[in-house]
N, C-alpha and C positions, 0 to 999 in steps of 0.2 A: 333709353340712352338721353343724357342730356342734354334740353336744350331742342327735343325733338316735339314735343307737346304744343297744343296752341297757346301757352301763355296764362297768366292768371284773367278775370276778369277784370276790366277795367273798374276802379274806384269811385266809390258815389255813396251820397247820401242812401242811407235804409229810408228809403221813405215810410214804412210802417213804424218808425220811431216821428213820424212827424207830426206834429199840430199846428193849430191856426196861429199860435205865437211862441215864435223860438228866440233865445238871445245868444247873439255870435260873440264872444267875449276872448279877444288874443290877447295874446302873451311874448314878450321878449324872449330869446335864447335863457338868459338869465332869471326869467320867471317873473318880470314884471309885467301888469297888465296896461297894454296899451290903448286899449278903449273896448267898446262894443258897440255891436248894431243890432237893431231889433229887426226881427222878420214878421211880416203878418201876412201869411202864406197859407190858404185854404190847403187843405191835405190833398187835392186834386192836383195840386200844381207844385208837390212836393220837392221836383227836379229842378224847380230855381234856386232850391237850397244850395245846389251843386255851383251855381253861378255865382251865386253868395258868395260861397267858399272861394272860389278863383279870384276875385274881385279883392276879397280881405288877404289872399297869398300874393297879390300884385304888389304891396308892400311887404319890401326886404329885409324889415326889422322883424316882421310876425313869422316866429318860429313855429306856434302851434295856436288852436283856437280850440275853445269848448264850446259846444252847444250845449244850453239848458233849456227848459222849460220855463217860460215866463211867470207863471202862477206860483208855484210854489219854490222854482231857482233848482230844481233838480237836474242834476247831472247826466245827459242824456250819450254825449259820447266826446273823443279828441281827434281832431285831426292835425296831423305834422307835417312840416313841409316836405317833401321828399328831398334826399340829399341829389 
């Protein structure tokens, strides 16, 4: 039956992708870079990335955020604003 289950788990930053330094790169709906934010958070405190993403999406101009590793610029994941 539709809607009878507990529903999906809340979305959260996957702690196993975390490292000591990550960059949040913010984009507009048109694909323009709006800025970036350096995070220096040890893996043991990876849940703090969720708070940083919440703060980032407080800006209504931000449509999506790329999370990248600092050392090599590797793309880790994309977070999108919920409709």
